[in-house]
C-alpha positions in Angstrom: -0.3 1.2 7.3 0.8 4.2 9.2 3.5 6.4 7.5 4.5 9.4 9.7 5.1 12.1 7.1 8.0 14.4 7.6 7.0 17.8 8.9 3.5 17.8 10.4 4.4 20.1 13.3 2.9 23.1 15.3 5.1 25.7 13.5 4.4 24.5 9.9 1.3 22.4 9.7 0.6 23.4 6.1 4.1 24.0 4.5 4.4 26.3 1.6 6.4 23.8 -0.4 4.2 20.7 -0.2 3.3 17.6 -2.1 -0.2 17.2 -3.6 -3.2 15.8 -1.7 -3.5 12.1 -1.4 -6.9 12.3 -2.8 -6.0 11.3 -6.4 -8.4 10.3 -9.2 -6.2 8.8 -11.8 -2.8 7.1 -12.4 -1.1 6.8 -15.8 1.8 4.9 -17.4 1.9 2.7 -20.5 1.5 -1.1 -20.0 4.9 -1.8 -21.6 6.4 -3.8 -18.8 7.3 -6.7 -21.0 9.2 -4.6 -23.6 12.9 -4.1 -23.9 12.7 -0.3 -23.6 9.6 0.8 -21.7 8.6 4.3 -21.1 9.5 5.2 -17.5 7.0 8.0 -16.9 4.0 7.9 -14.5 1.7 10.6 -13.2 -1.3 11.0 -10.9 -4.2 13.3 -11.1 -6.1 15.2 -8.5 -9.4 17.0 -9.2 -7.6 20.1 -10.3 -4.1 19.2 -11.5 -1.7 16.7 -13.0 0.3 15.6 -9.9 3.7 14.4 -9.2 4.9 13.2 -12.6 7.4 10.4 -12.1 10.6 9.5 -13.9 12.7 7.4 -14.3 11.3 5.3 -11.4 7.7 5.1 -10.1 8.9 6.6 -6.8 10.8 9.7 -8.2 8.3 12.6 -8.3 9.6 15.5 -10.4 6.7 18.1 -10.1 4.3 18.8 -7.3 1.6 19.9 -9.6 1.0 20.8 -13.3 -2.2 22.9 -13.5 -3.9 25.7 -15.5 -4.9 29.3 -15.1 -7.6 31.2 -16.9 -7.6 35.1 -16.9 -9.4 37.8 -18.7 -6.6 40.4 -18.3 -9.0 42.6 -16.3 -8.5 41.1 -12.8 -10.4 37.8 -13.3 -8.3 34.8 -12.4 -9.4 31.1 -12.1 -6.9 28.4 -11.3 -7.8 24.7 -11.8 -5.9 23.5 -8.7 -7.3 24.6 -5.3 -4.6 26.6 -3.4 -5.6 24.8 -0.3 -7.9 21.7 0.4 -10.6 23.9 2.1 -10.6 26.5 -0.6 -13.9 27.1 -2.4 -14.7 28.8 -5.7 -17.1 28.7 -8.5 -15.2 26.3 -10.7 -16.6 22.8 -11.3 -13.8 20.2 -11.4 -14.1 16.6 -12.6 -11.8 13.8 -13.4 -13.2 10.8 -15.4 -11.7 8.0 -17.5 -12.1 8.4 -21.2 -12.0 4.7 -21.7 -13.3 1.7 -19.8 -10.3 -0.5 -20.5 -7.3 1.8 -20.1 -5.9 4.3 -17.4 -6.5 7.3 -19.5 -8.3 10.4 -18.2 -9.9 13.7 -18.9 -9.9 16.7 -16.6 -12.9 19.1 -17.2 -13.2 22.4 -15.7 -16.3 24.5 -16.0 -16.8 28.0 -14.7 -20.2 28.7 -13.0 -19.7 32.2 -11.8 -22.5 34.5 -12.8 -21.9 36.1 -16.1 -19.2 33.6 -17.1 -19.5 30.4 -19.0 -16.4 28.6 -20.2 -15.1 25.0 -20.2 -11.5 23.8 -20.2 -10.8 20.2 -21.0 -7.5 18.6 -20.6 -6.9 14.9 -21.6 -3.6 13.2 -20.7 -1.6 10.2 -21.9 1.9 9.0 -21.5 3.8 8.5 -24.8 4.8 4.9 -25.5 7.7 6.0 -27.7 9.4 8.9 -25.6 9.9 9.7 -22.1 7.0 12.2 -22.0 3.6 13.0 -20.8 1.3 14.6 -23.3 -1.8 16.9 -22.8 -4.5 17.7 -25.2 -6.0 21.0 -24.3 -9.4 22.4 -25.5 -11.0 25.6 -24.3 -14.5 27.0 -25.2 -16.0 30.2 -23.9 -19.7 30.4 -24.4 -19.8 33.9 -22.9 -17.9 35.3 -26.0 -17.0 38.0 -27.0 -15.1 37.7 -23.7 -11.5 36.8 -24.5 -9.2 34.8 -22.1 -5.6 34.0 -21.6 -4.8 30.3 -20.8 -1.7 29.5 -18.8 0.0 26.4 -17.6 1.9 26.5 -14.3 4.1 24.0 -12.6 6.1 23.5 -9.4 9.2 21.4 -10.3 10.8 19.0 -7.8 13.3 17.1 -10.0 14.7 14.0 -8.4 11.9 14.5 -5.6 13.9 17.4 -4.2 12.1 20.8 -4.6 14.7 22.9 -2.9 17.6 22.0 -5.2 16.1 23.1 -8.6 17.5 25.1 -11.4 15.0 26.4 -14.0 15.4 28.4 -17.2 13.3 29.8 -20.1 14.6 28.6 -23.4 14.0 29.7 -27.1 12.9 33.0 -28.6 9.9 35.2 -28.6 6.8 33.3 -29.7 8.6 29.9 -29.3 9.5 29.6 -25.8 10.1 26.4 -23.8 10.8 25.9 -20.0 13.4 23.5 -18.4 14.3 22.5 -15.0 16.8 20.1 -13.4 18.1 18.8 -10.2 21.2 20.9 -9.2 22.8 18.0 -7.3 22.8 20.0 -4.1 22.0 18.5 -0.7 21.7 14.8 -0.2 19.3 12.2 -1.4 18.3 8.7 -0.4 17.1 7.8 -4.0 19.8 5.9 -5.9 20.1 3.8 -9.0 21.2 0.3 -9.2 24.9 1.3 -9.0 24.3 3.4 -5.8 24.5 6.8 -7.7 22.0 9.5 -7.1 19.4 10.4 -9.8 19.6 13.8 -11.3 16.5 14.4 -13.4 15.9 17.1 -16.0 12.4 18.1 -17.4 11.2 20.2 -20.1 7.7 21.8 -20.8 6.9 22.6 -24.4 3.8 23.5 -26.5 3.0 22.3 -29.9 3.4 25.7 -31.4 5.7 27.2 -28.8 4.7 29.3 -25.9 4.3 33.0 -26.8 5.1 33.9 -23.2 7.0 32.0 -20.4 8.6 32.8 -17.1 10.5 31.3 -14.2 10.3 32.6 -10.8 11.9 31.7 -7.5 9.6 30.6 -4.7 6.8 28.1 -4.7 4.3 29.1 -2.1 1.3 28.7 -4.3 2.6 28.0 -7.8 1.1 31.2 -9.2 4.5 33.2 -8.8 5.4 33.4 -12.4 2.0 35.2 -13.1 2.4 37.6 -10.3 4.1 41.0 -10.5 6.7 41.8 -13.1 7.5 38.1 -13.8 7.7 38.4 -17.6 11.4 39.2 -17.5 12.2 36.2 -15.3 14.1 33.8 -17.3 15.9 31.6 -14.7 15.8 30.7 -11.0 17.4 28.5 -8.6 16.3 26.8 -5.3 12.6 26.5 -5.0 11.0 27.6 -8.2 7.8 27.9 -10.3 7.2 27.8 -14.0 4.5 29.5 -16.1 3.7 29.7 -19.7 0.9 30.9 -21.8 -0.8 28.5 -24.2 -3.5 30.8 -25.6 -3.8 34.6 -25.6 -7.0 36.5 -26.1 -9.1 33.5 -27.2 -12.6 32.3 -26.8 -11.8 28.9 -28.3 -8.5 27.0 -28.3 -7.2 23.5 -29.2 -3.5 22.8 -28.6 -1.2 20.2 -27.1 1.5 20.5 -24.4 4.1 18.0 -23.4 6.3 17.4 -20.4 9.4 15.3 -21.2 12.2 13.9 -19.0 16.0 12.9 -19.1 18.6 11.7 -16.6 22.0 13.3 -15.9 20.3 16.7 -15.5 20.4 16.9 -19.3 17.9 19.6 -20.2 18.6 19.4 -23.9 17.8 15.6 -23.8 14.6 16.4 -22.0 13.6 18.9 -24.6 14.2 16.4 -27.3 12.0 13.9 -25.7 9.3 16.5 -25.4 9.6 17.7 -29.0 9.5 14.2 -30.4 6.3 13.5 -28.4 4.7 16.7 -29.8 5.7 15.7 -33.3 3.9 12.4 -32.8 0.7 14.1 -32.0 -1.7 13.4 -29.1 -4.2 11.3 -30.9 -1.5 8.8 -32.1 0.0 8.8 -28.6 -3.3 8.2 -27.0 -4.3 5.3 -29.3 -0.9 3.5 -28.8 -1.3 4.2 -24.9 -4.7 2.9 -24.7 -3.9 -0.2 -26.8 -1.2 -1.1 -24.4 -3.7 -1.5 -21.5 -6.4 -3.2 -23.7 -3.8 -5.9 -24.6 -3.1 -6.4 -20.9 -6.7 -6.8 -20.0 -7.4 -9.2 -22.8 -5.2 -11.8 -21.1 -6.7 -11.6 -17.6 -9.3 -13.9 -16.0 -12.6 -12.1 -15.5 -14.6 -13.7 -12.6 -18.4 -14.3 -13.1 -19.0 -12.0 -9.9 -18.1 -9.0 -12.1 -18.6 -10.2 -15.7 -22.3 -9.7 -15.6 -22.4 -6.3 -14.0 -21.0 -3.5 -16.2 -20.1 -1.2 -13.2 -18.2 -4.0 -11.3 -16.5 -5.2 -14.5 -15.0 -1.6 -15.1 -14.0 -1.3 -11.4 -12.4 -4.8 -11.6 -10.4 -3.7 -14.6 -9.2 -0.6 -13.1 -8.2 -2.2 -10.0 -6.2 -4.8 -12.1 -4.6 -2.0 -14.1 -3.6 0.0 -11.0 -1.9 -3.1 -9.4 0.3 -3.3 -12.5 0.8 0.4 -12.8 2.2 0.9 -9.4 5.0 -1.4 -10.4 8.4 -0.1 -11.3 10.0 -0.7 -14.7 13.7 -0.8 -13.5 13.2 -2.9 -10.5 10.9 -5.6 -11.8 8.3 -6.7 -9.3 8.7 -3.6 -7.0 5.2 -2.3 -6.4 4.5 0.8 -4.4 1.9 0.7 -1.5 0.5 3.8 -3.2 1.8 6.4 -5.7 0.7 9.2 -3.3 1.6 11.2 -0.3 -1.3 10.8 2.2 -2.4 14.3 3.4 0.5 15.6 1.2 -0.6 19.2 1.4 0.9 19.1 4.9 4.1 17.4 3.9 7.3 19.3 2.8 8.5 18.6 -0.8 12.1 20.0 -0.3 14.1 17.0 0.2 13.6 13.3 -1.1 13.2 11.7 2.5 10.0 10.7 3.9 7.4 11.1 1.2 4.3 9.1 1.7 3.6 5.6 0.6 6.2 5.6 -2.4 8.0 2.5 -0.9 7.8 -1.2 -0.9 6.2 -3.2 1.9 6.5 -7.0 1.8 3.0 -7.2 3.4 1.4 -5.1 0.8 3.2 -6.8 -2.0 1.9 -10.1 -0.6 -1.7 -8.8 -1.0 -0.9 -7.6 -4.6 0.6 -11.0 -5.5 -2.5 -12.8 -4.4 -4.6 -10.6 -6.7 -2.2 -11.0 -9.6 -2.3 -14.8 -9.2 -6.0 -14.8 -9.0 -6.5 -12.8 -12.1 -4.1 -14.8 -14.2 -1.1 -12.6 -14.3 1.1 -15.2 -12.6 4.3 -13.6 -14.1 3.8 -10.4 -12.1 3.0 -12.3 -9.0 6.2 -14.3 -9.4 8.1 -11.0 -10.1 6.9 -9.6 -6.8 8.1 -12.7 -5.0 11.5 -12.6 -6.7 11.8 -8.9 -5.8 11.3 -9.6 -2.1 14.0 -12.3 -2.0 16.4 -10.4 -4.1 16.2 -6.9 -2.7 14.7 -7.0 0.7 15.8 -10.3 2.4 18.8 -9.8 4.6 21.5 -12.4 5.5 19.9 -13.2 8.8 16.4 -13.8 7.4 15.0 -10.4 8.3 13.0 -8.4 5.9 12.6 -4.7 6.9 9.4 -2.8 7.4 9.7 -1.2 4.0 12.4 -0.3 1.5 13.2 2.1 -1.3 13.0 0.3 -4.6 16.7 -0.6 -4.8 16.3 -2.4 -1.4 17.7 0.2 0.9 15.9 0.1 4.2 13.7 3.0 4.9 12.0 2.0 8.1 13.6 -1.0 9.8 10.9 -2.1 12.2 10.4 -5.8 12.9 7.0 -6.9 11.6 7.0 -10.7 11.5 4.1 -10.8 9.0 6.3 -8.9 6.6 9.0 -11.4 7.2 6.8 -14.5 6.8 4.7 -13.7 3.8 7.5 -14.1 1.1 7.6 -17.9 2.1 3.9 -18.2 1.7 4.2 -16.5 -1.7 7.0 -18.8 -2.7 4.9 -21.9 -1.7 1.8 -20.7 -3.7 3.7 -20.4 -6.9 5.6 -23.7 -6.5 2.5 -25.6 -5.5 0.0 -23.9 -7.9 2.2 -23.1 -11.0 5.2 -25.4 -10.7 7.5 -22.4 -10.1 9.7 -24.2 -7.6 13.2 -23.5 -6.2 14.8 -25.0 -9.3 13.2 -22.2 -11.4 13.5 -19.4 -8.8 16.6 -17.2 -8.1 16.1 -17.9 -4.5 16.8 -21.3 -2.9 16.0 -23.5 0.0 18.7 -21.7 2.2 16.8 -18.4 1.7 13.5 -20.0 2.8 15.2 -21.7 5.8 16.8 -18.4 6.8 13.5 -16.6 6.9 11.9 -19.6 8.9 14.8 -19.5 11.4 14.3 -15.7 11.9 10.6 -16.3 12.7 11.3 -19.3 14.9 13.8 -17.3 17.1 11.7 -14.1 17.1 8.1 -15.1 17.3 5.3 -15.3 18.1 5.3 -11.8 19.5 6.5 -9.0 17.1 7.9 -5.6 17.5 5.1 -4.2 15.4 1.7 -5.7 14.1 0.3 -5.2 10.7 -0.6 -1.5 11.4 3.0 -0.8 12.3 2.2 0.8 15.7 2.1 -1.7 18.5 4.4 -4.4 20.0 3.2 -7.8 21.4 1.0 -10.7 20.5 -1.1 -10.0 17.4 -3.5 -12.5 16.0 -3.0 -11.3 12.4 0.9 -11.4 12.8 0.9 -14.8 14.4 -1.4 -16.2 11.6 1.2 -15.1 9.0 4.0 -16.6 11.1 2.2 -20.0 11.3 1.5 -20.0 7.6 5.1 -19.1 6.7 6.4 -22.0 9.0 4.1 -24.6 7.6 5.1 -23.4 4.0 8.8 -23.4 4.9 8.3 -27.0 6.3 6.9 -28.0 2.9 10.1 -26.7 1.2 12.2 -28.5 3.9 10.5 -31.8 3.2 11.3 -31.5 -0.5 14.9 -30.5 0.3 15.3 -33.7 2.5 15.8 -31.4 5.6 13.4 -33.6 7.7 14.7 -31.9 11.0 13.9 -28.4 9.6 10.4 -29.6 8.5 9.7 -31.1 12.0 10.9 -27.9 13.9 8.8 -25.7 11.7 5.7 -27.8 11.9 6.0 -28.5 15.6 6.3 -24.7 16.4 3.6 -23.8 14.0 1.3 -26.3 15.6 2.3 -25.0 19.0 1.6 -21.4 18.1 -1.7 -22.4 16.7 -2.7 -23.8 20.1 -1.2 -20.7 21.8 -2.7 -17.9 19.7 -6.0 -18.0 21.5 -4.3 -18.0 24.9 -2.1 -15.1 24.0 -4.6 -13.0 22.2 -8.2 -13.7 23.3 -9.5 -12.6 26.6 -11.9 -14.8 28.6 -12.7 -12.0 31.1 -13.4 -9.1 28.9 -14.6 -5.8 30.4 -17.9 -4.1 31.0 -17.7 -3.1 27.4 -17.8 -6.6 25.8 -18.8 -10.2 26.4 -15.9 -12.6 26.3 -14.2 -14.6 24.9 -13.0 -12.5 22.0 -9.7 -11.5 20.4 -8.1 -8.2 21.3 -6.1 -6.2 18.7 -2.7 -7.0 20.5 -1.7 -8.1 23.8 1.6 -6.7 25.1 2.6 -9.7 27.2 0.4 -12.5 26.0 -1.9 -12.3 29.1 -5.2 -10.9 27.6 -7.1 -11.6 30.7 -5.2 -9.2 32.9 -5.8 -5.5 32.9 -3.2 -3.7 30.9 -3.3 -0.1 29.6 -2.0 0.8 26.2 -1.7 4.3 24.8 -2.6 4.2 21.2 -0.5 5.8 18.4 -1.2 9.0 16.6 -2.5 10.7 19.5 -5.1 8.0 20.3 -6.5 7.5 23.8 -5.2 5.3 26.6 -7.4 2.2 26.9 -7.5 -1.2 28.6 -6.1 -3.6 26.0 -9.2 -5.7 26.4 -11.2 -2.8 25.0 -9.2 -2.3 21.9 -10.6 -4.5 19.1 -10.0 -5.1 15.4 -10.7 -7.9 12.9 -7.1 -9.0 12.4 -8.0 -12.4 13.8 -9.8 -13.2 10.5 -6.3 -13.7 9.1 -6.3 -17.0 11.1 -9.4 -18.1 9.1 -8.2 -16.9 5.6 -4.9 -18.6 6.0 -6.6 -21.9 6.9 -5.5 -22.2 10.5 -8.7 -21.7 12.4 -12.2 -22.7 11.1 -14.8 -20.0 10.4 -17.2 -21.4 13.0 -14.7 -21.4 15.8 -16.6 -19.9 18.9 -14.0 -17.4 19.7 -13.9 -16.1 16.1 -17.7 -15.7 15.9 -17.9 -14.0 19.3 -15.0 -11.8 18.3 -17.0 -10.8 15.1 -20.0 -9.8 17.3 -17.7 -7.5 19.3 -16.1 -6.0 16.2 -19.5 -5.3 14.7 -20.8 -3.7 17.8 -17.7 -1.5 18.2 -16.1 -0.5 14.9 -18.8 -1.2 12.2 -20.5 1.7 10.3 -23.3 1.5 7.8 -22.3 3.9 5.0 -24.5 5.0 2.0 -22.6 2.2 0.0 -22.9 -0.5 2.7 -20.9 -1.9 5.5 -17.6 -0.6 6.5 -15.2 -0.9 9.5 -12.5 1.0 11.2 -9.1 -0.4 11.8 -9.7 -0.5 15.6 -11.4 1.7 18.1 -9.4 4.7 19.1 -7.4 4.9 15.8 -6.0 8.4 15.4 -4.6 7.8 11.8 -6.9 10.0 9.8 -8.1 13.6 9.4 -8.5 15.8 12.3 -11.7 16.0 14.3 -13.7 19.2 15.1 -11.5 19.6 18.2 -8.3 19.7 16.1 -6.5 23.0 15.6 -7.4 23.1 11.8 -11.0 21.8 12.1 -12.8 18.6 11.2 -11.4 17.0 8.0 -8.0 18.8 8.1 -5.0 16.8 7.2 -3.7 14.2 9.7 -0.8 15.4 11.9 1.7 13.7 14.1 1.4 16.4 16.6 -2.5 16.7 16.7 -5.0 13.9 17.3 -6.9 12.8 14.3 -9.5 10.0 13.8 -8.9 7.0 11.6 -11.7 6.6 9.1 -13.2 3.6 7.5 -10.9 1.3 5.4 -12.3 -0.5 2.2 -10.1 -3.5 2.8 -12.0 -4.6 5.7 -15.2 -4.8 3.7 -13.3 -7.2 1.4 -11.8 -9.2 4.1 -15.3 -9.6 5.7 -16.6 -10.8 2.5 -13.9 -13.5 2.2 -15.0 -14.7 5.7 -18.6 -14.7 4.9 -18.0 -17.0 2.0 -17.3 -19.7 4.5 -20.1 -19.1 6.9 -23.3 -21.2 6.7 -25.6 -18.2 7.2 -25.0 -14.7 6.4 -27.0 -11.4 6.8 -28.1 -10.0 3.4 -26.0 -6.8 3.8 -22.9 -9.0 4.6 -23.4 -11.3 1.6 -20.0 -11.4 -0.3 -21.7 -10.0 -3.4 -23.2 -7.2 -1.5 -19.8 -6.3 0.0 -18.2 -6.3 -3.4 -20.9 -3.9 -4.5 -20.0 -1.8 -1.4 -16.3 -1.7 -2.4 -17.4 -0.6 -5.9 -19.2 2.3 -4.4 -16.0 3.4 -2.5 -14.2 4.1 -5.7 -14.0 7.7 -6.8 -14.9 9.1 -10.2 -11.6 8.0 -11.6 -12.2 4.4 -10.3 -9.5 4.7 -7.8 -10.0 2.7 -4.6 -8.8 4.7 -1.5 -7.1 3.7 1.8 -9.9 5.4 3.8 -13.4 6.8 3.3 -15.2 9.4 5.3 -17.3 8.1 8.2 -19.9 10.7 8.9 -22.8 12.7 7.3 -21.5 15.9 9.1 -20.3 18.5 6.7 -16.8 19.8 6.9 -15.0 22.7 5.3 -12.9 20.2 3.3 -15.8 18.8 1.5 -15.5 15.0 2.5 -18.8 13.1 1.9 -20.0 10.0 3.8 -18.6 6.9 2.2 -16.2 8.6 -0.3 -12.5 8.8 -0.2 -10.5 11.3 1.9 -7.0 12.7 1.6 -5.5 9.5 2.7 -3.6 7.3 0.2 -5.4 6.9 -3.1 -5.2 4.6 -4.9 -4.1 2.1 -2.3 -2.7 -1.1 -3.9 -4.0 -3.2 -1.1 -7.6 -1.9 -1.5 -7.3 -2.7 -5.3 -5.8 -6.2 -4.5 -8.7 -6.9 -2.0 -11.2 -6.0 -4.6 -9.8 -8.3 -7.2 -9.3 -11.1 -4.7 -12.9 -10.9 -3.3 -14.3 -11.0 -6.8 -12.4 -14.3 -7.6 -13.1 -15.7 -4.1 -16.8 -15.3 -4.8 -16.5 -17.4 -7.9 -14.5 -20.0 -6.0 -16.8 -20.0 -3.0 -13.9 -19.7 -0.6 -10.9 -17.4 -0.1 -8.5 -17.9 -3.0 -5.7 -16.7 -0.7 -5.7 -19.7 1.5 -2.6 -21.8 1.1 -3.5 -25.4 0.5 -0.8 -26.9 2.6 -1.8 -24.8 5.7 -5.5 -25.7 5.4 -4.6 -29.3 5.0 -2.3 -29.3 8.0 -4.8 -27.8 10.4 -8.0 -29.3 8.9 -9.6 -31.5 11.7 -6.9 -30.7 14.1 -9.0 -28.2 16.0 -6.7 -25.3 16.6 -3.6 -27.5 16.2 -4.6 -30.4 18.4 -4.0 -33.7 16.8 -6.7 -36.1 16.1 -5.0 -38.9 18.1 -3.8 -38.6 21.6 -0.2 -37.3 21.7 2.4 -38.8 23.8 2.6 -37.0 27.2 6.2 -36.2 28.1 7.5 -36.5 31.6 9.8 -33.6 32.7 11.8 -32.9 35.7 14.3 -30.2 36.6 17.7 -31.0 37.8 18.8 -29.8 41.2 21.1 -27.1 39.9 18.2 -25.6 37.9 20.4 -25.2 34.9 19.2 -28.3 33.0 15.9 -29.5 31.8 15.6 -33.2 31.4 13.0 -35.8 31.1 11.7 -38.8 29.4 9.4 -39.1 26.4 7.9 -41.5 23.8 8.3 -38.8 21.3 10.9 -39.0 18.4 12.1 -35.4 18.8 12.1 -32.7 21.3 11.9 -29.2 19.9 12.9 -26.5 22.4 12.2 -22.8 22.1 14.4 -20.7 24.3 15.3 -17.1 24.4 18.1 -18.0 22.0 15.9 -19.6 19.4 14.6 -23.0 18.4 16.7 -26.2 18.5 16.1 -29.9 18.2 17.1 -32.1 21.0 18.1 -35.7 20.6 16.2 -38.4 22.4 18.3 -41.3 23.4 16.6 -44.3 25.0 13.6 -42.2 25.8 15.6 -39.4 27.6 16.5 -35.9 26.6 18.5 -33.1 28.2 18.6 -29.4 27.5 20.9 -26.7 29.0 18.7 -23.8 29.9 21.3 -21.1 29.7 19.7 -17.8 30.6 16.2 -19.0 29.8 13.5 -19.2 32.6 12.0 -22.5 33.7 9.8 -24.4 31.2 6.4 -22.8 31.2 4.8 -24.3 28.3 5.1 -28.0 27.3 3.1 -29.8 24.6 3.4 -32.8 22.4 2.3 -32.8 18.9 2.1 -35.3 16.0 3.6 -33.6 13.0 2.9 -36.2 10.5 -0.3 -38.1 9.7 -1.9 -35.2 7.8 0.2 -34.0 5.1 3.7 -35.5 5.2 5.0 -38.9 5.8 6.9 -37.6 8.8 5.3 -40.0 11.3 6.9 -38.4 14.3 5.7 -37.3 17.7 7.4 -34.2 18.7 7.6 -32.7 22.2 7.6 -28.9 22.2 9.2 -27.2 25.2 8.8 -23.4 25.5 11.3 -21.7 27.7 11.0 -18.1 26.6 10.7 -16.0 29.7 8.2 -13.5 28.0 5.7 -16.2 27.0 3.0 -17.2 29.6 
């Protein structure tokens, strides 16, 4: 997906008050979703800091970073977090899990500067009893007798608004604590179930109290409390930084620190949460925390494709845990696309507005639900479906591009795959698990409303699945077709035969039309036709048409812009894997956007993609954060490795490096040291100042829920020998129909225009006439073999087909004539 962050501009490409990098290595929260009083605290981890602790929802980030500083009192200063992404020093930083079956991590920092040899270890775990994040800190200096001071520093952004913060030092000498809260100033877009804004308070405490602590206004680098005469600073307001000493003049140290939270800007309540956590002790907290995840994994299905390989098994478990951990605990079923801000070091953290991927996309939640269902967590999959119908579905059948957790529209773009997928999800759980409309909170009217929106709006869409281009997209049309067939299944069971016929007839029609609208038969000098293009503006892919790509991309002939979105037609059961155009399109894809990485095969989204780090020609150098105002280059996306693996499961012959098991191994290699699967991996051996390495993650969104879902789904699909995503009803409907053509000869309608040009009339042997006009889709009565339709403002009929909608799945033994009168369809 593409999420334009808020302030990438010429004047402030790297803001002083920014979020953390999207390059995260860990995610933590207890797996207590099924309890009456879950802990509502989350955090992520970069390779130098605890990042963006979240409370009371998974999308409310209350600090930018919490990190550590080591000094010797004589001018030596080492900080665990890098001040900028390109900064280099002598500190080795690693983040690794401390268990194979829980989202629990350890930071290790080791100084390699000549003459110095110390190690700082910080293990984190979220308390299952209190709203607090706990840290176990161990420091050891092998270069003793040198003595060091150890500090913890933080940059609070309570309620995700860094500019409206009040912070104070509390306590007395030798037993200080620090608190911060949202002042309530400004405005916010984050609200609770009652529409009221959140006002978060936080408290930072040590097991034995801090012997020194300070607050300082400003947040340019997070070091402000330690700079100058900050010792006397006991409060601050606006943009602030916190600092406290956890060890003074030590060569060895073991201690614990906790960060607690409360609502209503109640700093006393936050301190109480923190102190109760410290009283419980880190080892007890860690044990309970780890047990929560072990219990979850025990109940999951483990496919044979990973069970026999220890590395794959661990990666599978971490992917599964991430999918659950990105879900909220207030709005059940609401899973974030990613708990990160891609290229966050270039995104302001002053107001809770446009902050990364901390939102809910229907399309992403569909991907996650398919993984939940495959791994046996059907309840979570159903919760995701219920969430979409309850919070995102609007009265007219529309689902917005994405929403805040409470359902408020964030971006309202029309993406018809987003609109269609909830119906596919509802069908899967009704058909596979008996969770039908009688059990669900949604009903047939909700399903029908979505189908009606798709019928009157498709097949072209305002945006395709990458949220950038309008027109006819194979992947979007595939989702629309699947959604309509699934809606027809519900209609049939509701006794709404006419609805079922309309949905089936149009789905069948669009399955015939997708190649005509999206596959070029002329091609260009670059590629041999026929093949699918990424998107066709007007449904005429044989005609030259230039398109300027988003994110500073080039202007190209649409026939030269390719991606692998057409594989959605295969995975959803609409087009067979050995279709000539599909196979030829794969050849074009592989010669255009395929890269062999050190881990195996990977693909770009499409050629000319600008949604990625800057190139060497960019103002900030190769590997610098993506910017709306400066061209970048989209890198390689792990999800395409998984999608290709699902396709190859169906193929008769597959190259060794494209074997599904090999591609699963490739995806395993794309994970970082914390087992987080990224949105993008670096695509070149060329070194950069930012340290990206070929085949490893970048500062794009990490972890990406879609990447984790794709890993889980491919693993189960390998066991099944086919894509487990495929809806049975869709595959059955199109099996043997050859791109929607019926196995028997359809009735050929006779059509003629009246003299006044305002009426379409004709004769037919069909039982129904389904007409698609600019106003939508309607069923026209056939009386004595004749029908008549007022055209209104629509153009003359330009597409006429007849389809048998019965004979395959349902007992709807009807022949339906489909008239297409939309002026924008060829």
